[in-house]
Structures are given as C-alpha cells and as structure tokens.
ZAMARGU-4260 file (C-alpha; in steps of 0.2 Angstrom, whole numbers, plus 5000, padded with zeros to 4 digits):
<rodrens>
0) 5609/5131/5597 | 5623/5144/5601 | 5628/5145/5620 | 5636/5163/5624 | 5646/5164/5637
5) 5647/5179/5646 | 5666/5180/5650 | 5669/5181/5632 | 5656/5196/5630 | 5658/5206/5647
10) 5676/5202/5656 | 5674/5217/5666 | 5663/5211/5681 | 5657/5195/5671 | 5656/5182/5685
15) 5645/5194/5695 | 5633/5196/5681 | 5633/5179/5674 | 5631/5172/5693 | 5614/5184/5694
20) 5611/5178/5676 | 5614/5161/5681 | 5603/5162/5698 | 5587/5166/5685 | 5593/5150/5673
25) 5599/5162/5660 | 5615/5153/5652 | 5611/5152/5634 | 5602/5161/5620 | 5588/5147/5621
30) 5586/5152/5641 | 5588/5174/5637 | 5573/5172/5621 | 5562/5159/5633 | 5565/5173/5648
35) 5547/5182/5642 | 5539/5199/5651 | 5529/5198/5667 | 5522/5214/5661 | 5521/5227/5650
40) 5523/5248/5654 | 5518/5258/5641 | 5531/5275/5639 | 5524/5277/5621 | 5513/5294/5629
45) 5517/5308/5642 | 5501/5311/5653 | 5499/5328/5662 | 5502/5328/5680 | 5482/5336/5681
50) 5476/5319/5671 | 5486/5308/5683 | 5474/5293/5690 | 5480/5288/5708 | 5487/5270/5709
55) 5490/5268/5689 | 5507/5267/5684 | 5510/5284/5669 | 5524/5292/5661 | 5526/5311/5665
60) 5540/5324/5657 | 5545/5337/5669 | 5556/5350/5675 | 5564/5349/5692 | 5560/5365/5703
65) 5571/5360/5717 | 5579/5345/5727 | 5584/5342/5746 | 5589/5330/5759 | 5577/5329/5773
70) 5580/5317/5789 | 5563/5318/5796 | 5559/5305/5799 | 5572/5296/5791 | 5584/5302/5777
75) 5576/5302/5761 | 5578/5312/5745 | 5564/5324/5739 | 5562/5335/5722 | 5548/5344/5718
80) 5544/5343/5700 | 5532/5352/5687 | 5523/5353/5672 | 5510/5365/5662 | 5496/5358/5673
85) 5503/5355/5691 | 5517/5350/5702 | 5522/5333/5711 | 5534/5327/5724 | 5547/5313/5720
90) 5553/5304/5736 | 5567/5291/5738 | 5572/5283/5753 | 5586/5273/5745 | 5597/5285/5733
95) 5615/5286/5726 | 5624/5302/5723 | 5622/5302/5704 | 5603/5302/5706 | 5605/5318/5720
100) 5616/5327/5706 | 5605/5320/5692 | 5589/5331/5700 | 5596/5349/5701 | 5583/5363/5698
105) 5581/5366/5680 | 5584/5348/5674 | 5571/5341/5661 | 5565/5324/5665 | 5554/5309/5659
110) 5548/5299/5676 | 5536/5284/5676 | 5528/5278/5693 | 5512/5278/5702 | 5504/5294/5709
115) 5499/5293/5729 | 5493/5305/5740 | 5506/5311/5751 | 5509/5322/5766 | 5515/5335/5753
120) 5501/5333/5740 | 5505/5321/5725 | 5519/5311/5723 | 5528/5297/5716 | 5540/5286/5729
125) 5554/5278/5719 | 5550/5283/5701 | 5561/5278/5688 | 5569/5293/5678 | 5580/5299/5667
130) 5586/5316/5659 | 5577/5320/5643 | 5592/5323/5629 | 5590/5335/5615 | 5576/5331/5603
135) 5572/5314/5612 | 5558/5304/5605 | 5546/5294/5613 | 5547/5275/5612 | 5534/5269/5598
140) 5531/5251/5607 | 5528/5246/5625 | 5542/5241/5638 | 5545/5224/5643 | 5547/5223/5662
145) 5555/5206/5666 | 5556/5195/5680 | 5575/5199/5687 | 5584/5196/5705 | 5594/5209/5715
150) 5609/5217/5705 | 5601/5215/5688 | 5593/5230/5682 | 5580/5230/5668 | 5590/5239/5654
155) 5602/5224/5657 | 5591/5212/5654 | 5584/5220/5639 | 5601/5224/5630 | 5606/5205/5634
160) 5589/5199/5627 | 5592/5209/5612 | 5607/5202/5608 | 5602/5186/5610 | 5587/5189/5598
165) 5600/5195/5585 | 5609/5177/5588 | 5597/5163/5593 | 5590/5150/5581 | 5574/5152/5580
170) 5568/5139/5568 | 5550/5131/5568 | 5552/5116/5580 | 5534/5111/5575 | 5530/5104/5557
175) 5522/5117/5548 | 5505/5104/5545 | 5505/5102/5565 | 5507/5121/5567 | 5493/5127/5555
180) 5481/5114/5562 | 5482/5123/5579 | 5482/5140/5570 | 5498/5144/5581 | 5509/5157/5574
185) 5527/5153/5570 | 5537/5153/5584 | 5550/5167/5578 | 5538/5179/5576 | 5526/5174/5593
190) 5543/5177/5602 | 5549/5193/5592 | 5530/5200/5597 | 5532/5197/5614 | 5549/5204/5617
195) 5546/5219/5606 | 5528/5222/5603 | 5525/5231/5590 | 5515/5249/5593 | 5499/5241/5587
200) 5498/5230/5603 | 5490/5235/5619 | 5497/5232/5634 | 5478/5226/5641 | 5478/5211/5629
205) 5499/5209/5631 | 5497/5209/5649 | 5482/5198/5650 | 5494/5186/5638 | 5476/5184/5629
210) 5486/5185/5611 | 5491/5170/5600 | 5511/5175/5603 | 5508/5169/5621 | 5495/5155/5617
215) 5509/5148/5605 | 5523/5150/5620 | 5511/5141/5632 | 5507/5127/5619 | 5527/5125/5616
220) 5532/5123/5634 | 5516/5111/5639 | 5522/5102/5622 | 5540/5102/5629 | 5534/5093/5646
225) 5523/5080/5636 | 5538/5075/5625 | 5550/5073/5640 | 5538/5064/5650 | 5533/5052/5635
230) 5552/5049/5631 | 5555/5043/5649 | 5540/5032/5649 | 5544/5024/5632 | 5564/5022/5640
235) 5555/5012/5654 | 5545/5001/5644 | 5560/4997/5635 | 5570/4990/5649 | 5571/4973/5656
240) 5562/4969/5673 | 5557/4952/5680 | 5539/4946/5675 | 5530/4942/5692 | 5519/4926/5687
245) 5509/4919/5702 | 5496/4909/5705 | 5484/4919/5716 | 5486/4905/5730 | 5491/4921/5744
250) 5480/4934/5735 | 5467/4922/5736 | 5470/4919/5755 | 5470/4937/5760 | 5455/4941/5753
255) 5446/4925/5762 | 5451/4930/5777 | 5446/4950/5776 | 5431/4955/5786 | 5425/4964/5771
260) 5423/4965/5751 | 5434/4974/5740 | 5425/4989/5731 | 5425/4990/5713 | 5436/5002/5712
265) 5449/4992/5722 | 5447/4977/5711 | 5450/4987/5696 | 5465/4996/5703 | 5470/4977/5707
270) 5469/4969/5689 | 5477/4985/5683 | 5492/4983/5695 | 5493/4963/5693 | 5492/4967/5673
275) 5506/4976/5675 | 5517/4965/5686 | 5515/4951/5674 | 5524/4962/5660 | 5543/4960/5654
280) 5547/4980/5659 | 5546/4989/5676 | 5528/4995/5679 | 5528/5013/5685 | 5510/5016/5692
285) 5502/5029/5701 | 5488/5022/5714 | 5479/5037/5719 | 5463/5038/5730 | 5454/5048/5743
290) 5455/5048/5760 | 5452/5029/5768 | 5446/5023/5750 | 5458/5006/5754 | 5475/5008/5746
295) 5483/4997/5759 | 5475/4984/5754 | 5478/4985/5736 | 5496/4987/5740 | 5495/4972/5750
300) 5488/4961/5737 | 5502/4967/5725 | 5517/4962/5736 | 5511/4945/5741 | 5510/4944/5720
305) 5527/4947/5722 | 5531/4937/5734 | 5521/4921/5725 | 5532/4925/5712 | 5549/4922/5721
310) 5553/4940/5726 | 5552/4953/5741 | 5544/4968/5740 | 5545/4984/5749 | 5536/4998/5757
315) 5542/5014/5761 | 5533/5027/5770 | 5536/5047/5774 | 5535/5048/5793 | 5538/5032/5807
320) 5519/5034/5813 | 5513/5031/5794 | 5526/5016/5791 | 5523/5009/5809 | 5503/5010/5804
325) 5506/5000/5788 | 5517/4989/5797 | 5503/4984/5810 | 5490/4983/5798 | 5500/4972/5786
330) 5506/4961/5799 | 5488/4959/5804 | 5485/4953/5787 | 5499/4943/5782 | 5507/4935/5796
335) 5489/4923/5799 | 5493/4919/5780 | 5510/4912/5784 | 5520/4929/5778 | 5534/4935/5789
340) 5534/4957/5788 | 5547/4965/5793 | 5548/4982/5801 | 5565/4994/5800 | 5565/5011/5805
345) 5580/5021/5812 | 5574/5021/5829 | 5576/5003/5831 | 5592/4997/5844 | 5606/4994/5835
350) 5604/4973/5836 | 5587/4972/5831 | 5592/4983/5816 | 5605/4972/5811 | 5593/4957/5815
355) 5580/4964/5803 | 5593/4968/5788 | 5600/4950/5788 | 5584/4942/5785 | 5579/4955/5771
360) 5598/4953/5764 | 5595/4933/5765 | 5579/4931/5759 | 5571/4926/5774 | 5559/4941/5776
365) 5549/4944/5760 | 5542/4959/5765 | 5550/4975/5771 | 5540/4990/5779 | 5547/5005/5784
370) 5555/5023/5782 | 5570/5029/5776 | 5579/5018/5785 | 5576/5006/5771 | 5587/5016/5758
375) 5604/5015/5768 | 5618/5009/5760 | 5620/4993/5772 | 5602/4989/5767 | 5601/4974/5754
380) 5587/4964/5747 | 5590/4945/5740 | 5577/4948/5726 | 5567/4963/5728 | 5554/4962/5713
385) 5542/4977/5720 | 5545/4994/5728 | 5532/5004/5734 | 5533/5023/5740 | 5518/5029/5751
390) 5513/5046/5751 | 5525/5048/5736 | 5526/5069/5735 | 5534/5067/5752 | 5548/5060/5744
395) 5564/5067/5734 | 5569/5062/5717 | 5585/5053/5724 | 5574/5044/5739 | 5563/5037/5726
400) 5574/5031/5714 | 5587/5024/5730 | 5570/5011/5735 | 5571/5007/5717 | 5586/5002/5714
405) 5588/4992/5728 | 5581/4977/5716 | 5587/4979/5698 | 5573/4987/5687 | 5560/4984/5702
410) 5543/4986/5699 | 5536/5001/5707 | 5519/5007/5714 | 5518/5025/5722 | 5502/5029/5731
415) 5494/5046/5736 | 5479/5049/5745 | 5481/5068/5738 | 5468/5064/5723 | 5477/5074/5708
420) 5467/5085/5697 | 5465/5077/5680 | 5475/5092/5671 | 5487/5090/5684 | 5490/5073/5679
425) 5490/5074/5660 | 5505/5085/5663 | 5516/5081/5678 | 5512/5063/5679 | 5512/5060/5661
430) 5524/5046/5662 | 5515/5036/5675 | 5500/5025/5673 | 5487/5029/5685 | 5474/5018/5696
435) 5461/5029/5705 | 5452/5022/5720 | 5435/5035/5716 | 5423/5025/5728 | 5424/5023/5748
440) 5422/5006/5754 | 5402/5004/5764 | 5401/5010/5780 | 5411/5025/5782 | 5401/5038/5792
445) 5399/5056/5783 | 5410/5069/5793 | 5402/5086/5798 | 5413/5101/5796 | 5410/5116/5807
450) 5419/5132/5806 | 5420/5141/5824 | 5429/5155/5828 | 5441/5157/5840 | 5432/5167/5852
455) 5420/5152/5856 | 5433/5141/5862 | 5427/5135/5879 | 5412/5131/5869 | 5423/5117/5858
460) 5432/5113/5874 | 5414/5108/5882 | 5409/5098/5865 | 5425/5089/5868 | 5422/5084/5886
465) 5404/5080/5881 | 5410/5067/5868 | 5422/5060/5877 | 5412/5057/5894 | 5400/5048/5881
470) 5414/5035/5877 | 5421/5044/5862 | 5441/5049/5858 | 5447/5066/5851 | 5460/5074/5842
475) 5464/5092/5844 | 5478/5097/5831 | 5490/5112/5833 | 5499/5119/5820 | 5516/5121/5829
480) 5525/5112/5844 | 5532/5128/5852 | 5529/5147/5856 | 5534/5158/5839 | 5535/5176/5843
485) 5531/5179/5824 | 5516/5170/5822 | 5511/5171/5840 | 5500/5152/5837 | 5493/5141/5850
490) 5507/5130/5851 | 5505/5109/5855 | 5514/5109/5872 | 5503/5125/5878 | 5486/5117/5870
495) 5491/5100/5881 | 5494/5111/5897 | 5478/5121/5895 | 5468/5107/5889 | 5474/5095/5906
500) 5469/5108/5916 | 5451/5112/5908 | 5448/5093/5908 | 5454/5087/5924 | 5444/5071/5923
505) 5450/5066/5905 | 5467/5057/5902 | 5477/5068/5887 | 5491/5063/5878 | 5504/5073/5868
510) 5513/5068/5850 | 5523/5078/5837 | 5538/5076/5828 | 5551/5080/5841 | 5546/5067/5853
515) 5557/5050/5852 | 5550/5036/5842 | 5547/5026/5857 | 5540/5041/5865 | 5528/5043/5850
520) 5525/5025/5849 | 5520/5024/5868 | 5507/5038/5867 | 5500/5032/5848 | 5496/5014/5858
525) 5488/5023/5872 | 5476/5033/5861 | 5471/5018/5850 | 5468/5008/5866 | 5457/5022/5874
530) 5470/5024/5888 | 5470/5041/5882 | 5454/5051/5879 | 5462/5067/5870 | 5476/5068/5858
535) 5485/5083/5855 | 5494/5084/5840 | 5504/5092/5828 | 5502/5086/5810 | 5512/5070/5812
540) 5496/5062/5811 | 5490/5069/5796 | 5492/5052/5787 | 5490/5032/5793 | 5482/5035/5808
545) 5467/5024/5809 | 5457/5026/5827 | 5440/5021/5823 | 5433/5028/5839 | 5439/5044/5838
550) 5424/5053/5832 | 5428/5072/5835 | 5443/5083/5828 | 5447/5101/5833 | 5462/5109/5820
555) 5468/5124/5829 | 5471/5138/5817 | 5464/5130/5803 | 5467/5147/5794 | 5484/5141/5793
560) 5485/5124/5786 | 5483/5120/5768 | 5468/5112/5760 | 5477/5095/5756 | 5481/5096/5775
565) 5463/5101/5781 | 5457/5087/5771 | 5468/5073/5776 | 5467/5079/5794 | 5448/5076/5794
570) 5450/5061/5787 | 5455/5054/5801 | 5438/5053/5810 | 5423/5044/5802 | 5431/5029/5803
575) 5420/5019/5816 | 5401/5019/5817 | 5397/5035/5827 | 5393/5051/5820 | 5409/5060/5818
580) 5413/5080/5817 | 5429/5091/5811 | 5428/5107/5820 | 5442/5120/5811 | 5446/5134/5825
585) 5450/5151/5815 | 5457/5167/5823 | 5452/5185/5815 | 5455/5195/5803 | 5455/5180/5792
590) 5465/5185/5775 | 5457/5181/5756 | 5467/5166/5753 | 5463/5158/5771 | 5444/5162/5769
595) 5443/5153/5750 | 5452/5138/5758 | 5441/5137/5774 | 5426/5140/5762 | 5430/5126/5750
600) 5435/5112/5766 | 5417/5117/5773 | 5408/5113/5757 | 5415/5099/5751 | 5421/5083/5756
605) 5426/5076/5737 | 5445/5075/5737 | 5445/5077/5719 | 5435/5094/5719 | 5445/5099/5734
610) 5461/5095/5726 | 5454/5106/5710 | 5451/5121/5720 | 5468/5120/5729 | 5477/5119/5712
615) 5466/5134/5708 | 5472/5143/5724 | 5489/5137/5726 | 5497/5131/5708 | 5503/5112/5705
620) 5518/5113/5718 | 5511/5105/5732 | 5504/5092/5721 | 5520/5087/5713 | 5532/5090/5728
625) 5548/5087/5725 | 5546/5075/5710 | 5552/5088/5698 | 5566/5093/5710 | 5578/5107/5699
630) 5566/5107/5685 | 5554/5124/5684 | 5536/5121/5685 | 5527/5129/5671 | 5529/5146/5668
635) 5518/5152/5656 | 5505/5139/5653 | 5491/5136/5662 | 5485/5120/5668 | 5467/5123/5669
640) 5466/5125/5652 | 5462/5105/5649 | 5462/5108/5628 | 5478/5114/5628 | 5486/5102/5639
645) 5475/5088/5628 | 5481/5095/5612 | 5502/5097/5618 | 5499/5078/5623 | 5493/5073/5605
650) 5506/5082/5596 | 5519/5075/5608 | 5514/5057/5602 | 5512/5064/5583 | 5529/5071/5584
655) 5539/5056/5593 | 5533/5044/5579 | 5532/5056/5565 | 5545/5070/5568 | 5558/5064/5579
660) 5572/5076/5575 | 5560/5091/5577 | 5554/5083/5594 | 5572/5083/5600 | 5575/5100/5593
665) 5558/5107/5604 | 5566/5097/5619 | 5585/5106/5617 | 5576/5124/5615 | 5565/5121/5633
670) 5573/5110/5642 | 5592/5108/5638 | 5600/5097/5650 | 5587/5097/5661 | 5577/5084/5655
675) 5585/5070/5664 | 5577/5078/5680 | 5561/5071/5674 | 5566/5051/5673 | 5565/5047/5690
</rodrens>
C-alpha cells in the first residue's frame, strides 16, 4: 500500500504537522483510512434558539448583535447573537484576535455547540463557528469528529483523511466467499460510509456503532490480531528446542514427600506441561489460576522434569518478596530430595552474588530463583532448558525475552494469578497454550468480605486487637508510603504510628517498597514467625506472601484499588484453619466506578467472575500489562462480543492455510511493521 510522505506534500510546517500525526500513529495512507471517527455531529440542519435543549449539541444560524472583551472574573470574549426566535451569548475564555475580528456586529454566523444556562441567560462556551458565505448551503451528511492531539484541528484531519481515501488501496483482503458467509459489507464501502456517511445514515446508529460498516471494521481488527498471533504461534513451533524427556524419578519423589495430594486441575495442568516439554519445539504455555490454586507446585514439577532431562530451570518473579517466597517454598520441597536451589537477587552482597552466578554458569546449581537479577548480562546458564516467569504481565516484553534467551530456544512457562476472561485469552493470548487451575486445594477457608466506612475505623481497630489477642495475626494494607497532598490518603507510615499508639500491647511491623531488601526480609520473617502480630504494608504483599496464622486483613482506602489488586490482597488470608475476614475500609463520597468495584469484590470470591467484571469496567490493559508493549490495544472491537472473536479466530486459521497472500495483505493494512511486537 502506498505511503504518503508529509514532507513531500506540505513543506511549510511539515515537521510540526508530521510530529503531531506521528503521535496519533498516522504515517501511511492505511493509517489514515483506519483512523475512524469517535462520533458524528449533525450540521445538516439549523435549530432555532428557542427550540434548543440544554446540554445537547446543535447548530444555529445567527447574527452578531455586539461583542466585547470583559475582565471579570477573568479576561474573556463575549458575543451577543440572535436569530428570529431568541438570543444567546457566546463565551470564549481563550481566543485569538482573528476570532474577535470575526465577531463584529451584523456578521452572519453558523455556530455549533451545547447550550447551557449562564449568568446572562442561555450561552454556549467555546462554540465552533464560521462566517456564512453568500448562498452557502447546509452539508448533506453528518460531520465526523476524529481522535486528535493538541495543535491538530478537525478540519486538517478531515482534509488529510479525504486525500488518503482518494489514493489508498481499498482492495478487499477478505476472500469473497468468507465475506459473504459472514454477511459483512465490502471493505471499501464500509470505510467510505464511516468517513463520509450518506445522508440517510443517522447519528444515533453511527455513534452506537450498531451498523454493518462498524461490524466490518471490528471484525477486520480482530482478524488482524488473530492472524498475527497464530503466525507467531506457528513460527515458534517451527523452531528447534531440546526435548526434555525425563524418567519421572524426581517428580515422583517430590509428590511422595508432599503433605497434600494434587487436585485434579493440578494433575491435568502438569500432564499438559510435561507433554509440551517432551516436544522438539519450544513450549509457550500460560499457567493461570486463582489465588491459592497451587501454581507453585506445578512449576516445581516442571523444573524437576527439566533437571532430570539434564537441563537447568529458572524462575523469575517481579518483586523480591514474591521471589523469596518462591525460593523458601521450593528449597523446602526440593533440597530434601537432593536438588540445590539458588537464590539470586540484586540485594545480595557482591561476593555472595558472584558465587551464585558462578554455580549457575558451571551447571552445579540446576535451579535458580530470583528477580530481574537473573537477566543481567553477566548471568549465564550452562544449559537452561526451562524459563518460568511468574506474574508475567508485570514484566515488559524485553525482560521476558531476556530470560528465555539465556537458553537456546528454552521452553517457557508463564504464570498468572489473575484469571483471564475467555474472550481476552482468545484475543490477546491466542499465541499461547493455556492451562487453567480452576479448583482450589481442599482445606482453604472461605474469606468473609466486609465493607466498612472510614467513619467506623475505631471499630475496625478494636476488631484487629481482638483477633490478635486471641492468637491470630492481621494485615493492614495502605495505598501510599508517605503523605500526598493531592490524594490525602492515609499512608503506611502514618498508619503504623497510629496503630502503634492505639494498640500498645501488640507488636506491629511496617513493610513497603522503599525499605532495603534486608530490612524487608527481616520484617517479613518476624511476621511469619508471629513475632509481629500486625503487619502494616503497601501492596508489596499483594502476591506470594503465605502466612496461615494471618486470618484478618484490613485494606485502607479500598476504593482506590483495582479489582484484581483487591482480589489478590484478599487471597493473603484464608490460608489456615481459622475463619478469615477481609475488611474494606472506604472513604466517602464514592465515585460510580469505585462503587461498582467494591460491589463486585463484596459479592464474589470467584477470581474468574471478578476478572470478567474487571474487564468490563476497565478494559483489557490491566490484564495484558506490558505484553503487547508498543502495540495498540483494540480500538474498535468489543471483547465482550465473544461470537465475533470466535469468528475472527476461525477465519484466521482458514486464511493462513487457504489464502496466505490475502492474510499477508490484511496484516500489512492493519499492523504494518508492528507485527513483530506480538512475538515476544
């Protein structure tokens, strides 16, 4: 498809315009034609001032009665205008001399904007207007309004998009048989309708996106995503990788030594992973499961399998607390059966760190657990066969690749405690094989969730005191570390001081991200051994912390947390035999979104249901994290439309096998050179 160079077309100020367009990702004709309107404005008719409805945008044809610059309460331009039915005021808080000049008494204008009640009666603030030319007729079709950026006006965007439509290749990339079977319009017709809607198309239908033209665009966007991900999946499977064939001696020894039996879900996931590891191409699997579903033991089995096959395994976690939790648990399981586990983190002393790195490089240490320190340049593995990334959405693309590339085409297992809704897995994770832990191990105590207003804080403190005096322990989670003038939230340090004063007979600890690693480890160790009864913490304890005796959690300013975070935090309690509770302290007034989040977390403990609601409330960004870094999220398609996602997935498979040239053309139109970003 032809690429239009702005420098060739607009030499004057081209660099500035090009930079603004680039900010919107508008570089080629294909980019312009796929830059579709946010909404439409109806300039096809004139509304009389007396018929205008407050809050609704309308177009008026008026004559300027007078205009003036006033300075109370601030400098502004006011113009009084009228038609045969009434008068109103135009108010400009920011204006140019050219606007002031245009608003001379007697000038005929067409203005567009929302009418509001003002101090001087009906008014429109910052209307769009132009001077009416002699014999000027009304437009015959709706006016598109495009996403834009500072300094780039709608008129300029419309002109550039019109030119791109004249030049662009609008050849349909969908084979006619597939398109007709799906009852979708031709691409060229759909695109032209959305940019230049014919007179009979209504604003309500276009704005709601309930039209075949929008349906075609949504399908094409999903199809491009599916094509790219499936091609990435196929390319991975074409690579060579070490076949990790094991005798199952070590895995059998681990299973025999554990004080519990695997759930059916864990057994199923382990069989899927073991089968992948035995293949001659790299495993790329996501192990997902709710809080406490037992992902770590499945990872341990996978690592032992790699070791039995003569290779090394590494597990990377995003925080030191989570990495250390994994290390302690895995070392307790694996060292008794003769497998050394190394611990590598940035906080180790230089000599200790060098010794660990040397043992990993020599192959003496078969399993390494750590943070980002594992991907430092000086860390080399003798024979890395399996790379595991926990809470993989918290790492960037390059970080995940860096660990995998420590071994030549090593097998990769990603783990996530954030259950992923089905439609999201089908769209953003279509290049991965997915194993799901959809049941909890027996013995997990249900957690009672309570919503409590900040006004009842003293009662909550009394509840914490009662629980700890009875032999239990409690978490008190805060969203900030130190005072913020803008948010005015309770901070961890302030809360620690206040609880220490309110509960002088209890031992209280404080942990947050700014503590040095050794200090953090000391506090966590004291909490694990019950030397500390109340742990005041930020979200550093969100994942990986396992203290069965802690049966009560208080989350301060719960309205400020995301649903996934609240669910993860709540999962820190209910790990022992005692009845557990999570108290969500909230401050009034509650916004609509915060109220919706708290309602979901109060009513459900099902991680998959919570994830579906989170997706509905906030969109997919939180789930995929930095995975598609640099690649835009879906702009037009709706992930709740599972049927359309399924159709795109099926068509992608069909096109890759039966119409590869059409598939390549479709990818070029929608992704251009950005497809490589999906292949991490």
